[in-house]
Each structure stands twice: as structure tokens, then as C-alpha cells.
C-alpha positions as CSV (number, residue, x, y, z in Angstrom):
1,M,-21.9,-7.6,0.9
2,Q,-17.6,-8.0,-0.7
3,D,-15.7,-5.7,1.6
4,L,-14.1,-3.7,-0.8
5,E,-10.3,-5.7,-0.4
6,D,-12.2,-8.5,-1.4
7,Y,-13.8,-7.2,-4.4
8,L,-10.1,-5.3,-5.7
9,T,-8.1,-8.9,-5.5
10,A,-10.5,-10.5,-6.9
11,C,-10.5,-8.5,-9.6
12,A,-6.6,-8.6,-9.8
13,L,-6.7,-12.4,-9.6
14,S,-9.0,-12.5,-13.1
15,L,-6.0,-11.1,-15.6
16,S,-4.4,-13.8,-15.6
17,D,-5.3,-16.6,-17.9
18,T,-4.9,-20.1,-15.2
19,D,-7.1,-21.3,-12.7
20,T,-3.6,-21.4,-10.4
21,C,-3.4,-18.9,-8.3
22,E,-1.3,-18.0,-5.1
23,L,-2.2,-14.5,-3.0
24,L,1.0,-13.1,-1.9
25,S,-0.5,-9.5,-0.6
26,A,-3.8,-7.1,-1.0
27,K,-2.6,-3.7,0.4
28,A,-4.1,-0.7,1.0
29,N,-1.7,1.9,0.0
30,E,-2.5,5.2,1.4
31,K,0.5,7.5,-0.6
32,Y,-1.4,6.7,-4.2
33,T,-4.9,6.7,-2.3
34,E,-4.4,10.4,-0.8
35,N,-3.1,10.9,-5.2
36,L,-6.3,9.9,-6.2
37,T,-8.8,10.2,-3.3
38,Y,-10.2,6.8,-4.0
39,P,-9.0,3.7,-2.1
40,V,-5.8,1.8,-4.3
41,Y,-4.8,-1.3,-3.3
42,I,-1.3,-2.6,-4.8
43,V,-2.7,-6.6,-5.4
44,T,0.4,-9.4,-6.1
45,Y,0.3,-13.1,-6.5
46,T,1.6,-16.1,-8.9
47,A,-0.1,-17.5,-11.4
48,G,1.0,-20.5,-13.5
49,E,3.0,-23.4,-12.3
50,N,6.3,-24.7,-12.4
51,E,8.0,-22.4,-15.6
52,D,5.3,-21.2,-16.3
53,T,4.9,-19.4,-13.3
54,R,4.2,-15.5,-13.6
55,K,4.2,-12.8,-10.6
56,W,1.5,-10.3,-10.8
57,T,1.8,-7.4,-9.7
58,V,-1.6,-4.8,-10.0
59,F,-2.8,-1.5,-9.1
60,A,-6.4,-1.7,-8.2
61,V,-8.2,1.9,-7.8
62,D,-12.0,1.4,-7.5
63,T,-14.0,4.8,-8.3
64,D,-17.7,6.3,-7.7
65,S,-18.2,5.1,-11.5
66,Y,-15.8,2.3,-12.8
67,T,-12.7,0.3,-11.4
68,Y,-9.0,0.1,-12.4
69,L,-6.9,-2.7,-12.5
70,Y,-3.0,-1.3,-13.8
71,G,-0.8,-4.5,-14.1
72,F,2.8,-6.2,-14.3
73,C,2.8,-9.7,-15.1
74,E,6.5,-11.0,-15.2
75,S,8.8,-14.1,-15.1
76,V,9.0,-15.2,-11.6
77,D,12.9,-14.1,-12.0
78,M,12.7,-10.8,-12.6
79,E,10.5,-9.9,-10.0
80,E,12.5,-8.4,-7.7
81,D,14.7,-6.1,-10.7
82,M,10.9,-5.2,-11.6
83,D,9.3,-4.2,-8.3
84,E,11.0,-0.8,-8.4
85,I,10.2,0.0,-11.6
86,Y,6.4,-0.7,-11.2
87,Q,6.6,2.2,-7.8
88,T,7.6,4.3,-9.6
89,I,5.0,4.2,-12.8
90,F,2.0,3.5,-9.8
91,S,3.0,6.5,-7.9
92,Q,2.5,8.6,-11.4
93,L,-1.2,7.1,-11.5
94,Y,-4.0,9.4,-11.5
95,L,-7.2,10.0,-13.0
96,S,-9.0,12.6,-15.3
97,D,-11.9,13.7,-16.6
98,E,-10.9,15.6,-19.2
99,E,-11.6,14.4,-22.6
100,G,-8.3,14.3,-25.0
101,D,-8.5,15.1,-29.1
102,L,-8.2,11.4,-30.7
């Protein structure tokens, strides 16, 4: 049986459309887990090669019914500039079971 970290990492890696991926980290985030009451992992990896290399930062959570992924992809040159923005957005994510009018 696959553990949650491995499952969410595999889900995050599937967001890339390339077969060349290098996992940089997959870490549980206590703050985000506390906000959602479900385990949240932040998965970072690179995908692609040479000038086509992109860095992915993915917020991954598995609830009782669904798996949610919220990911960002940018060129490796922009990764440092964007990390703070991603963390700000991740800190504001929440789950809701309310149905809205469309």
C-alpha cells in the first residue's frame, strides 16, 4: 500500500507533461494542515531539460473524498522571485462544502 506522501508526490509529478522530472522535496506542512484539517504536502520538483526546465511548486491535499492539487510552474530563473507569492496564496486556500450560484 502506498503511503500518503508517496501518493501525493506521484499526483504532483503527473502535472508535468514531461517524462524528465527531479523531485526536490515533498514535505508535510503543519500550518496548512491545521488550516484544512487534512494533511497538506508541498511538493517541489523540476521538469524538462535545458532551457525548457521548469520548477513546479504544488500544494497537495487528500481528503476523505477527493485529492486536490494547486500548482505553479515557472522557469527556473524565476523560482526565487515567485516562492513568497506561492506561499501567500497557499496560506489562503481553504476547503468549503458550500454550493455557490453559478
